[in-house]
N, C-alpha and C positions, 0 to 999 in steps of 0.2 A: 575586467579580466578579460581577456581576448580569447575565443573560443578559436582553437586551431584546428584540429579535426573532430569531427565526430559520425556516428555512426549509428542508426539503430537497427539492431538484432533481433532475433527471436527472443525467448525465455532463455533465462541460465540456473533455472531450478530443477536440477538434477534431478529430485525426487521426479518429476515429470516425463523429464526428456533422458536423462540419464547422465551419469559421470563422462563417459568415453567423448559423450557427443558435445557436452558443456566444454570440456578440456580442449576439442581441438575449434572450436566455434571463437573460445576468448585467442586460443594461439593464434587463429589465422587474422583475427580483429585487430589483437595487440597489436603485433606485427604491423599491420597495416598501419594504422592508426599513427604510432609514432614512429616507423619509416627511420628507423637506427637511431633515433633522436635518444639522449639520456633523458629519465624523466624519473618522477615519484610515483607510484601505483598504488590506487588503492581498490580494488575488488570488494562493494557490496553485496552478496548473495542471499537470496531468500533462504531459509532454512539452516545457515550458517550457525553454530552455537546452538543445536537444539537435538544434536547427537553425537558424543564423542565418537563411536566408532565411523560414524561416514563423515564428521570433519577430518578425521585422519588418515580414511582411504580416500579425502578429494583432495587433502592437501598434500599426498604422496603423487597425484595426479599434475596440480598446478602448478606444483613447485619448479616442474621441469619447463613450464612454458616461458620464462624468462629469467635473466640474472639480475634485473631493475629491484630495485629495494620497493617490496610490496607490501603491504598493510591489507590483511580481511577482516570483513567484518559482517553483520548483518546487515541488510538493505534500511532494517529498521534508523541504523546508527549513522549513516549518509543521510536519510529524512530527516532525522535531528538537527544533525549539524548543518546542513543546509538552510533547515528553517529558521532556527533560531540563532544561529553564528557563530556554533560554539558554543553560545551561553547557556545558564543553567534553565534549566524545564524541561518541557514536555514535547513530545511530537507526536500526534495522531496520525499512521497514514490507515486509510479507507480506499484500498482500491480493489484488485481483485479478491485479496486478504485485508484484514483487520491486523493491528498491530499498534500499539503503544511504547514510546521506548524515551527515557528520559535520562538526565545524569543533572544531580546538584552542586553546590559550587568547591564540593571536597574530589569532586571526580569519580563518586558512585554512582554507579547507572543501577537503571534495572528496567524491565518491560513487562508488559500485559498484554495479552490476545493471542493469536496468530498461533496456536499452537499445531492444530491441523486442520485441512478444509472439511475433512469427515466429521469433526465435531465440535469445531472451535470458527474462527472468522467470523463472528457476531457481528452484525452491522455492516460488512462490506459487501460490492456488487455481487458476490459470488451469493454469499446468503441474500440479499434483495433480490437476486436473480431467481430461486430457489423459492423464496417467499411469492414472488410473482406468477410461479407456475402453480402454487396453492391458490392464490387468489383467484385465477383465471377457472381452475376447477370448483371454487366454493362460489363464484356468481354465476357459471354455466349452470351449478348444480340449484340456485337460490338459495342457499345455506346465509348468504350475505346478498346484501341489496346488491342488483346490477350497475356496473359502472362501464364507463370507458374502456376499462382494461379486456374488457369481454369483445368487443367490434375490432380491437384495434388488435390483440393476437388472433382473432378469426381473418383479420384481411392481409396481416404480416405473412400468417401461416398457410392463408388459403386454405382454410378448413372448409371441407363439405359436411363435415361433421364434427362436433367437437372433440370426441373419443381418436381422430385420429392425431390427436396430438399426444396422444400414448408412441404411439409407433414414432414419431418425430421426436418427442424425448429419447425415448430408447436407442434412437439411430443417430443422433446427432450431439445430443448433450447430457446424456445420463454419465458418460464417463470424460466429459469436457467442462474441465472448472473455466477456461477462459470464455468458450461459447456461453455457458449457462452466467457468468458473469455480467456478459453484453444484453441480459435479456431484461437487467436493470433500467438500459433505455429505454424499452417499451413502457415499464413502469413508470419511467418518468413520465412521457407522454399521458399515461394516464392520468398521474397527478395534475399537470400542466392541464388537463381539458376536464379538471373537477371531479373525478373519481376519489369520491370519500374516504374507501379502504386504501386505495393507495396512497393516498397523502397519509394516512393513520401507520402504515408502514414504514414511510420516511421516518415518522415521528418514532416508533419503534425501534427503527434503527440506532436514532440516535441516543436512546437508551441505553442500549446494549453499549455503545461507544464512548458516552459518559461512564459507565460502569468499569471500561477498560483504562479511561485514561485517570479513575479515580483509585485503581489499586496502585496505579505508579506513585500516584501523588504519594500518597500514603508510606508505598514503601521508601520511598526517599526523603521524609519527615518533612514535605514544605507545609507550608502556610504563608496566609496572607495571600497577596497579590502573585501569585506564581503565575508564570506564562507558558501558554499551551496553544503551539502551533498544528498545522494541517498538513497535508501532502495526500495525492491519489486520485483517481478517476471519479471518486464518488461525489466531491465536492463541484463537478461539474454542473450536480442537481441544485445547488444556488441553496436558496433559500429554501426550499423542503426540507434540508438536512441542517443547516447552518442554523437557521433561526431556533429549532425545537433542544438542538445542540448545546448553541448560546444560553437559552434560558436553561436547562438543566444543570451547566456548568456554574452559571452565576447562582443557582442555588448555596454552590457550595465554595463561592468565591475566587472561581479559578477564572479565568481571562483567557479566551480565545484569540488570537491574533491571527492576521496573514501572515504567511511564510515568508523570511528576510530573503532567501533564495530558495534554488532548483537542489532535488537530493544530489543530482551529478556533480553542483556547483559543493555542496557537503562532502562529498567523495574528497574534493578536491583540498578542500582544506583539511579535512582527517589527515590526507596524505601529507600534506605541510607543517602539520604540526606535529606526527611523527617523525618527519624526517628532518626538520629544517634543524639547524645546530644552536640558533638561538630563535628571538623570537621577531626577528627582523624579516625574517623569508613572509613568515604568516603573515606579518603586519602591511607587508606589499599586498600578497594574496586578498586580502581583507581588503584593502584601498581598492583595489581594482577591481572588487564585488560592487562598489558603491555606485 
């Protein structure tokens, strides 16, 4: 499949930047990307399907963006469609947040995780970012064995005193989910340098992510060799997250496999499946992805 045009823009989570802002952002970019061309559209949003009231309010706004055929899904559905090529199974998204979504052969869908960043998103980059801050305080205090994370944080934040991190947290990270998630990169540096407590945090994240996958597995009544794929920035951590996750899933007979396509390509597949009048157009799209 040939990409004709693409553009990277800011977050489209209306929970964090507001519905009006997201609407204008979409209007501007959809019109510029399509440039008058006919197209099927699939919009994959975080938060979609989680509040009936907000879905209705948001739909009233985005319905006015374009008159082209438009399908709206939660972004976890686009992740599934891309990672598994619309085949039955489960996709785990672990980036800033965490959520699993799947469909079985009957088209029944289910999801787990991703409730709210205040009390969910376990195992995500945001969750690990908060855990990294917690680990710094513990290593500084001596509540756990001092490791590389301590000096990485001190160097990265130019700390003259470890307690200076409190002001930095209040001013920069306390109300910023994205920046907090980026602290996972410092945790990864510590793990790569052998910090035992940092490595254990990735193992704890894998435990949480396995629970999320397991919930969808049971809801869809899967059995045997069910395929689970994954997407999201956390997996840049490589074996630190993948090895314990694979090990945990294999205990329950679940196979983890790399994604076939990207979530963006998954959205294209969803649009093609929704609006093509027969299977020919969808088949051509899939063939182009090979």
